[in-house]
C-alpha positions as CSV (number, residue, x, y, z in Angstrom):
1,M,0.0,0.0,0.0
2,P,1.4,3.4,-0.9
3,R,2.7,5.5,2.0
4,G,0.1,8.3,1.5
5,R,-2.7,5.7,1.5
6,K,-1.5,4.3,4.8
7,S,-1.6,7.8,6.3
8,V,-5.1,8.3,5.1
9,V,-6.2,4.9,6.6
10,R,-4.4,5.6,9.9
11,S,-6.1,9.0,10.0
12,K,-9.5,7.5,9.5
13,L,-8.9,4.8,12.2
14,N,-7.7,7.5,14.6
15,N,-10.9,9.5,13.8
16,Q,-13.0,6.4,14.4
17,D,-11.2,5.8,17.7
18,N,-11.8,9.4,18.8
19,D,-15.5,9.1,17.8
20,M,-15.8,6.0,19.9
21,M,-14.0,7.6,22.8
22,T,-16.3,10.6,22.5
23,C,-19.4,8.4,22.4
24,Y,-18.1,6.4,25.4
25,K,-17.5,9.5,27.3
26,K,-20.9,10.9,26.5
27,T,-22.8,7.7,27.4
28,N,-21.0,7.5,30.7
29,V,-21.7,11.0,31.9
30,P,-22.6,10.6,35.6
31,I,-26.1,11.3,37.0
32,I,-26.8,13.6,39.9
33,L,-30.0,12.2,41.3
34,F,-32.2,14.3,43.6
35,G,-34.2,11.9,45.7
36,D,-33.5,8.9,47.9
37,F,-36.6,6.7,48.0
38,I,-38.7,4.6,45.7
39,A,-38.9,7.0,42.8
40,A,-35.1,7.5,42.9
41,Y,-34.6,3.8,43.1
42,G,-36.6,3.3,39.9
43,V,-34.1,5.6,38.1
44,I,-31.2,3.6,39.6
45,R,-32.8,0.4,38.3
46,A,-33.0,1.9,34.8
47,L,-29.5,3.5,34.6
48,G,-27.3,1.7,37.1
49,P,-26.9,-1.6,35.1
50,L,-25.8,0.5,32.1
51,D,-22.6,1.5,33.9
52,I,-23.7,5.1,34.3
53,P,-22.3,6.5,37.6
54,I,-25.0,7.7,39.9
55,F,-24.6,10.3,42.7
56,L,-27.4,11.0,45.2
57,V,-28.5,14.3,46.7
58,S,-30.6,13.4,49.7
59,P,-32.8,16.0,51.5
60,H,-32.7,14.7,55.0
61,S,-30.4,11.8,55.9
62,K,-27.9,9.4,54.5
63,N,-29.9,6.6,56.1
64,N,-31.9,5.9,52.9
65,L,-32.4,2.8,50.9
66,C,-30.8,4.2,47.7
67,R,-27.4,4.7,49.3
68,Y,-27.2,0.9,49.7
69,S,-27.4,0.3,45.9
70,K,-24.2,-1.0,44.4
71,Y,-24.7,1.5,41.5
72,V,-24.5,4.6,43.7
73,R,-21.0,6.1,43.8
74,G,-21.6,8.9,46.3
75,N,-24.2,10.7,48.4
76,I,-24.6,14.1,50.0
77,V,-27.3,15.4,52.4
78,I,-28.5,18.9,51.6
79,S,-31.8,20.2,52.7
80,P,-33.6,22.3,50.1
81,N,-34.9,24.5,52.9
82,R,-31.4,25.4,54.2
83,E,-29.7,28.6,53.2
84,G,-27.0,28.1,50.6
85,Y,-28.5,25.0,49.1
86,F,-27.5,25.8,45.5
87,E,-23.9,26.9,46.5
88,K,-23.3,23.7,48.5
89,L,-24.6,21.6,45.7
90,I,-22.3,23.2,43.2
91,T,-19.2,22.9,45.5
92,W,-19.9,19.2,46.2
93,G,-20.8,18.4,42.6
94,K,-17.7,19.9,41.1
95,R,-15.5,18.1,43.6
96,S,-17.2,14.7,43.7
97,V,-19.0,14.3,40.4
98,G,-17.0,16.5,38.0
99,E,-17.7,19.1,35.3
100,E,-20.1,16.9,33.4
101,A,-23.4,15.6,34.8
102,V,-27.0,14.9,34.0
103,L,-29.5,16.2,36.6
104,I,-32.6,14.1,37.4
105,I,-35.3,15.0,40.0
106,A,-37.1,11.9,41.4
107,G,-39.9,11.9,44.0
108,A,-39.3,15.3,45.7
109,D,-40.9,18.6,44.7
110,E,-38.6,20.9,46.5
111,P,-35.6,20.6,44.1
112,L,-38.0,21.2,41.2
113,D,-39.1,24.5,42.9
114,I,-35.5,25.6,43.4
115,L,-33.2,24.4,40.7
116,P,-34.9,25.7,37.5
117,A,-34.3,29.3,38.7
118,Y,-30.6,28.6,38.7
119,L,-30.2,27.0,35.3
120,P,-28.0,29.9,33.9
121,E,-25.6,29.4,36.9
122,L,-25.1,25.7,36.4
123,P,-21.7,24.5,35.2
124,V,-21.7,24.3,31.4
125,G,-21.4,20.5,31.4
126,W,-24.3,20.0,33.7
127,K,-27.4,19.1,31.8
128,P,-30.8,19.4,33.5
129,T,-33.6,17.1,32.5
130,F,-36.2,19.6,33.5
131,P,-37.3,23.0,32.0
132,N,-36.8,26.6,33.1
133,A,-38.7,28.2,36.0
134,P,-41.5,29.8,34.0
135,I,-42.4,26.5,32.4
136,V,-42.2,24.6,35.7
137,K,-44.5,27.2,37.3
138,L,-47.2,26.2,34.8
139,V,-47.1,22.7,36.2
140,R,-46.4,23.4,39.8
141,Q,-49.3,25.9,40.2
142,K,-52.4,23.8,39.5
143,A,-54.6,26.9,39.0
144,L,-52.4,27.8,36.0
145,T,-52.4,24.2,34.7
146,Y,-56.2,24.1,34.9
147,R,-56.5,27.4,33.0
148,I,-54.4,26.0,30.2
149,A,-56.4,22.8,30.1
150,Q,-59.7,24.7,29.8
151,T,-58.3,26.8,27.0
152,H,-57.6,23.6,25.0
153,N,-60.9,21.9,25.9
154,I,-59.5,19.4,28.4
155,P,-62.1,18.7,31.1
156,I,-61.3,19.7,34.7
157,P,-63.2,19.5,38.0
158,S,-65.0,22.7,39.1
159,T,-62.2,24.5,40.9
160,F,-61.7,27.8,42.7
161,A,-58.3,29.3,43.7
162,I,-58.5,30.9,47.1
163,D,-55.7,33.2,48.4
164,S,-57.4,34.9,51.3
165,P,-60.4,34.7,53.7
166,E,-62.1,37.5,51.7
167,T,-61.8,35.5,48.5
168,L,-63.2,32.4,50.2
169,E,-66.3,34.3,51.4
170,K,-66.9,35.8,47.9
171,V,-66.7,32.4,46.3
172,L,-69.0,30.9,48.9
173,A,-71.5,33.7,48.5
174,F,-71.6,34.1,44.7
175,Q,-70.4,30.8,43.2
176,E,-72.1,27.4,43.0
177,I,-70.1,25.0,45.1
178,K,-70.5,21.4,44.3
179,L,-70.5,19.2,47.4
180,P,-68.8,17.2,48.7
181,A,-65.8,19.5,48.0
182,L,-62.1,18.7,48.1
183,L,-59.8,21.2,49.9
184,K,-56.1,21.0,49.0
185,S,-53.1,23.3,49.0
186,E,-50.9,24.2,46.0
187,L,-48.1,23.6,48.5
188,S,-48.8,19.8,48.8
189,S,-45.4,18.9,50.3
190,E,-45.9,21.5,53.1
191,M,-49.4,20.3,53.6
192,L,-48.2,16.7,54.1
193,K,-45.4,17.8,56.3
194,R,-47.6,20.0,58.6
195,F,-50.8,18.1,58.7
196,N,-50.0,14.5,57.5
197,T,-52.4,14.8,54.6
198,K,-52.6,16.4,51.1
199,G,-56.3,17.3,51.3
200,V,-59.6,17.0,53.2
201,I,-63.2,16.5,52.1
202,A,-66.0,18.9,53.2
203,E,-69.6,17.8,53.2
204,N,-71.1,21.3,53.6
205,I,-70.3,25.0,53.5
206,D,-69.7,25.3,57.2
207,Q,-67.2,22.5,57.1
208,I,-65.3,24.4,54.4
209,R,-65.0,27.4,56.6
210,T,-63.9,25.2,59.6
211,Y,-61.3,23.4,57.6
212,Y,-60.0,26.7,56.2
213,E,-59.2,27.9,59.7
214,E,-58.1,24.5,61.0
215,Y,-55.5,24.0,58.2
216,D,-53.9,27.4,58.4
217,H,-55.8,28.8,55.4
218,F,-54.0,26.2,53.3
219,F,-50.9,28.5,53.3
220,G,-52.8,31.0,51.2
221,K,-52.9,28.5,48.3
222,L,-56.3,26.8,48.6
223,L,-57.8,24.9,45.7
224,L,-61.5,24.4,46.4
225,Q,-62.6,21.6,44.1
226,E,-65.5,19.4,43.4
227,M,-65.0,15.8,44.6
228,I,-65.3,13.5,41.6
229,P,-67.0,10.3,42.8
230,G,-65.3,6.9,42.6
231,G,-62.3,5.3,44.1
232,E,-58.7,5.3,43.1
233,E,-59.3,2.7,40.4
234,K,-60.7,5.6,38.4
235,L,-57.3,7.4,38.3
236,Y,-55.3,7.0,35.0
237,C,-51.8,8.3,34.5
238,L,-49.8,9.1,31.4
239,K,-46.0,9.2,32.0
240,A,-44.0,10.8,29.2
241,V,-40.6,12.1,28.3
242,L,-40.6,15.2,26.1
243,D,-37.8,16.9,24.0
244,N,-37.0,20.6,24.0
245,D,-39.9,21.2,21.6
246,G,-42.5,19.4,23.7
247,N,-42.6,16.4,21.4
248,T,-43.2,13.0,23.1
249,L,-40.1,10.7,22.9
250,A,-41.4,7.9,25.0
251,W,-44.4,7.2,27.2
252,F,-46.2,4.8,29.4
253,M,-49.7,4.5,31.0
254,D,-51.0,3.0,34.2
255,R,-54.1,2.9,36.4
256,K,-54.0,3.2,40.1
257,V,-55.3,0.2,42.1
258,R,-54.4,1.1,45.7
259,S,-52.5,3.7,47.7
260,S,-51.4,3.8,51.3
261,R,-54.2,6.2,52.1
262,Q,-56.4,8.8,50.5
263,F,-54.6,11.5,48.4
264,S,-51.3,9.6,49.0
265,S,-48.8,7.9,46.8
266,C,-49.7,4.7,44.9
267,T,-48.8,1.2,46.3
268,L,-50.3,-0.9,43.4
269,T,-50.7,0.1,39.8
270,V,-51.6,-1.8,36.6
271,S,-50.5,-1.2,33.0
272,I,-53.2,0.0,30.8
273,F,-53.9,2.1,27.6
274,N,-56.7,4.6,27.0
275,D,-56.7,6.7,23.9
276,V,-58.5,9.7,25.4
277,V,-56.0,9.9,28.3
278,F,-53.1,9.6,25.9
279,R,-54.4,12.3,23.5
280,Q,-55.4,14.8,26.3
281,G,-52.2,14.3,28.3
282,R,-49.9,14.6,25.3
283,N,-51.8,17.7,24.0
284,L,-51.6,19.4,27.4
285,L,-47.9,18.8,27.8
286,K,-47.3,20.1,24.3
287,Q,-49.3,23.3,24.9
288,I,-47.4,23.9,28.2
289,G,-44.1,23.3,26.4
290,Y,-42.8,21.0,29.1
291,Q,-39.5,19.2,28.7
292,G,-38.2,16.1,30.4
293,Y,-40.3,13.7,32.5
294,A,-43.9,14.6,33.3
295,S,-46.8,12.6,34.8
296,V,-50.3,13.6,33.9
297,E,-53.2,12.2,36.0
298,F,-56.8,12.1,35.0
299,K,-59.9,10.7,36.8
300,L,-62.8,9.1,35.0
301,D,-66.1,10.9,36.0
302,D,-68.9,8.3,35.6
303,R,-71.5,11.1,35.7
304,D,-70.5,12.4,32.3
305,N,-68.0,9.8,31.2
306,L,-65.2,12.4,30.9
307,F,-61.5,12.0,31.9
308,K,-60.9,15.1,34.0
309,L,-57.4,16.5,34.8
310,M,-56.3,16.1,38.4
311,E,-52.7,17.2,38.3
312,I,-49.3,17.1,36.5
313,N,-46.1,16.1,38.3
314,G,-43.0,17.5,36.6
315,R,-40.5,15.2,38.2
316,V,-40.0,11.4,38.0
317,S,-42.9,9.7,39.7
318,M,-42.8,7.0,42.4
319,N,-43.7,4.1,40.2
320,N,-41.6,5.0,37.1
321,S,-40.0,1.5,37.2
322,H,-43.4,0.1,36.1
323,A,-42.6,1.3,32.6
324,L,-39.2,-0.3,32.7
325,K,-40.8,-3.7,33.4
326,C,-42.9,-3.2,30.3
327,G,-39.9,-2.4,28.1
328,V,-40.0,1.4,28.3
329,N,-36.9,3.0,29.8
330,L,-38.0,6.5,30.5
331,P,-34.9,7.6,32.5
332,L,-32.6,6.5,29.7
333,T,-34.7,8.4,27.2
334,M,-34.3,11.5,29.4
335,Y,-30.5,10.9,29.7
336,N,-30.0,10.4,26.0
337,N,-32.1,13.4,25.1
338,V,-30.2,16.0,27.1
339,L,-26.9,14.6,25.8
340,G,-27.9,14.8,22.2
341,L,-27.8,11.0,21.8
342,P,-30.4,8.9,19.9
343,S,-33.4,8.2,22.1
344,S,-33.8,4.6,23.0
345,S,-36.6,2.8,21.1
346,M,-39.4,1.3,23.1
347,S,-39.3,-2.5,22.9
348,L,-43.1,-2.7,23.4
349,D,-45.8,-0.5,21.8
350,P,-47.6,0.8,25.0
351,R,-50.9,0.5,23.2
352,K,-50.5,-3.2,23.7
353,L,-50.4,-2.8,27.5
354,T,-53.9,-4.2,27.8
355,E,-52.8,-7.5,26.4
356,K,-51.1,-8.5,29.7
357,K,-51.7,-7.4,33.2
358,I,-48.4,-6.1,34.5
359,L,-48.4,-4.9,38.1
360,W,-46.1,-2.5,40.0
361,W,-46.3,-3.1,43.8
362,F,-44.8,-1.4,46.8
363,P,-45.9,-3.8,49.6
364,F,-44.2,-1.9,52.5
365,G,-46.5,1.1,51.7
366,E,-49.6,-1.0,52.4
367,I,-48.9,-1.9,56.0
368,S,-50.8,1.0,57.4
369,L,-53.6,0.5,54.8
370,I,-54.0,-3.1,55.9
371,A,-53.9,-2.2,59.6
372,T,-56.5,0.6,59.2
373,S,-58.8,-1.7,57.1
374,I,-58.6,-4.5,59.7
375,K,-59.4,-2.0,62.5
376,E,-62.4,-0.7,60.6
377,R,-63.4,-4.2,59.6
378,K,-63.2,-3.4,55.9
379,F,-60.3,-5.7,55.0
380,S,-61.0,-8.6,52.6
381,L,-58.1,-11.0,52.1
382,A,-59.8,-12.5,49.1
383,N,-60.1,-9.1,47.4
384,Y,-56.6,-8.1,48.4
385,I,-55.1,-11.2,46.8
386,S,-57.3,-11.0,43.7
387,E,-56.0,-7.5,42.9
388,L,-52.4,-8.9,43.0
389,K,-53.1,-11.5,40.3
390,G,-51.2,-10.6,37.1
391,D,-49.1,-11.7,34.2
392,G,-45.9,-9.9,35.4
393,Y,-44.6,-7.9,38.4
394,I,-42.1,-5.4,39.6
395,I,-42.0,-5.3,43.4
396,E,-40.2,-2.3,44.8
397,P,-37.5,-2.1,46.1
398,F,-36.5,-5.7,45.5
399,C,-34.0,-6.5,42.8
400,L,-31.9,-9.7,42.5
401,R,-29.0,-7.9,40.9
402,D,-29.0,-5.2,43.6
403,P,-30.5,-6.8,46.7
404,L,-29.2,-4.5,49.5
405,P,-31.8,-1.7,49.2
406,G,-34.7,-4.1,49.5
407,I,-33.0,-5.9,52.5
408,Y,-32.4,-2.6,54.2
409,L,-36.0,-1.4,53.9
410,L,-37.3,-4.8,55.0
411,L,-35.2,-4.8,58.2
412,R,-36.1,-1.1,58.9
413,T,-39.8,-1.9,58.4
414,L,-39.6,-5.0,60.7
415,G,-37.8,-2.9,63.3
416,T,-40.5,-0.2,63.2
417,I,-43.3,-2.8,63.6
418,A,-41.5,-4.4,66.5
419,K,-41.0,-1.0,68.2
420,N,-44.7,-0.1,67.7
421,I,-45.8,-3.5,69.1
422,T,-43.5,-3.1,72.1
423,N,-44.8,0.4,72.8
424,L,-48.4,-0.8,72.6
425,I,-47.7,-3.6,75.1
426,V,-46.0,-1.2,77.5
427,V,-48.9,1.2,77.3
428,K,-51.5,-1.6,78.0
429,L,-49.4,-3.0,80.9
430,F,-49.0,0.5,82.4
431,S,-52.7,1.2,82.1
432,R,-53.6,-2.0,83.9
433,K,-51.2,-1.2,86.8
434,N,-52.9,2.2,87.2
435,K,-56.4,0.8,87.4
436,P,-58.0,1.1,90.9
């Protein structure tokens, strides 16, 4: 071979090697994962086995199940409510993770309320999988979300936004309030933290006034909403990953079967497909211009047979691994999209989800549900077991390839149960001794 030809071939080979190195480098950009419970572990399930380094940002404590995963390289505890949250994040990230990272928010709302405002200040190599603050606001503030939905003929429950006692009285005096009514705060995380619930149901007008005072005016962010009849089996959810233009790259759909309590996170969901939910959800996300992961929830109202918008969550939802079990890797689609890599193709058309009954189950979340049902004499073992019958399962947080998170949560749960039983026995013994 002529000398010049060898140089050309060698040059081409070198270019190919460089391209492969670049591709390798891109596809191994580490993840900074905001969250440390079941939603975050779903992301770890999806990306950890692909040799993508994962670093956790925990809001409260290092004693969380995700830190026990063999795929997690590092963990820092930074409370979003503490001063200097962003500065501490950047300092730790540059030192421990590096100049390149993909940012994913899973399960917790607080980082989604904070980080989008700092996008211009992120290191150049840090790629967020969520949009800017004005777009996030359209999802986080439900009153704005409902307004957009109405504009595009997407059904919503009758809803009034209340920001003061005066506004409440005007609404009660001049508007038709459909009873029973649901009272919930736009600040759902704060509501759960302060009052251990995300909402309450009022049967009459006087009860609305009572709850308004009892729950601290719902922090000036009350949504007074008609209560759509029916149980949680009427809740349908579209989970989607969208590109920078709001186009859907990958999606999945499920229906809620059970949750730990009313207005709380799911504990059992089933794969499903509904064309109305798909079209309404995709259209709404497109109109909002959302980017990254979003979960749109609708409830079927049997009174008019309409699917009515309940809420949109703009971060990775708790049961995201349900999609993974069905062949749809939503976290990988997010990851590839922000790095400019080809989006992973879905191995299963989600429209075929009705062909098999695939279940996502979080059994530890049902302990309080079972205890309450037994106490109220409403528990049916036969019904409970029948709802668990399916063609395939993903049981969180158990994974044969990564067993420690599941073992940790099992031992922690057993310890909590033993402690509660011991306390109950002590209280009963003490009360007997004090009897005359």
